[in-house]
C-alpha positions, 0 to 999 in steps of 0.5 A: 294753871300756875299760882304764885304768891307770898305771904308774910308771917309773924313768926321766925322761919324755923317755927314756920318750917315746922308748921309746914310739916306738922300734919295738925297744922296742915289739917287746920289750913287746908280748906276742906281738910278732914284729915292729914296722916304723916306716912314718912318724913317725905310722904303723907296722905289727905282727905279733902272735901272741896266744892268747886262751882256746882260740884262737891267732891271728896278726894283722897290724895298723897303728897311728896316733899322733895328738894328738902332744904330745911328751914329754908323750903321745899318741893311738894308734889301731890295728886288726888283722886275725887271718884267721879268728880275726877283728879287733880295734881300738882306741885309747889316750890315753897321758899321761906326767907327771913324778914325783919323783926323776926318775921319770915316771907313765904313764897310759893310757885305752884301748878296744878292740872285737874281732869275728869268731870271738874275739868268740864267746869271751865278754865275760868271757874277752876282757876278762880277756885284754885286762887280762893283755895290757896288765899284760904290756906294761907289766911288760915295757916298764917293764923295758926301759926301766929297763935290765933284760932283758925278762921271758920271757912 
C-alpha cells in the first residue's frame, strides 16, 4: 500500500526537523505509542498498540533514518513484529519545504507491507486503517509542533 500527503505546519523548517527527530514528540504523535527510544542518531525503537478492525496487537519495532538532509528531510525505514498478529514494514520519504510566513510544508510518500493474521483482514480495511493512522499522526504532530496539547486519540 502507498500513502502520500502533505501537511502545513505553523513553524519554521528547523523546528519541524527537530520535532521529527525528538523521541518524546514522536511518542505523543504516533497513534497507540507506548514508548520511543533513540538508539543512535539514525536508529530508534518503539512499542505501539494498534487496533486494526477486530484485531488488537502490540508491536515492537525498529526504525532507521537514511538519506539525511537536515533540515530538508530524510527517509525512514521501519519494521515491527506483532506476535501472532503478524508484522508490518515500510518506508517513507519525508520532505520539508519553507512556506510563506515562516510555516513549513511537510510532504510524505510512504509504502508499507503487512503479513500474518493482519494481512488476512483484507486490503480495503488495512488501507483505510493506514490512512486513518497517518492522518492521526500528522494531526497530533502538528498540534505538538504548534505548541498545543496533542488531541486525545
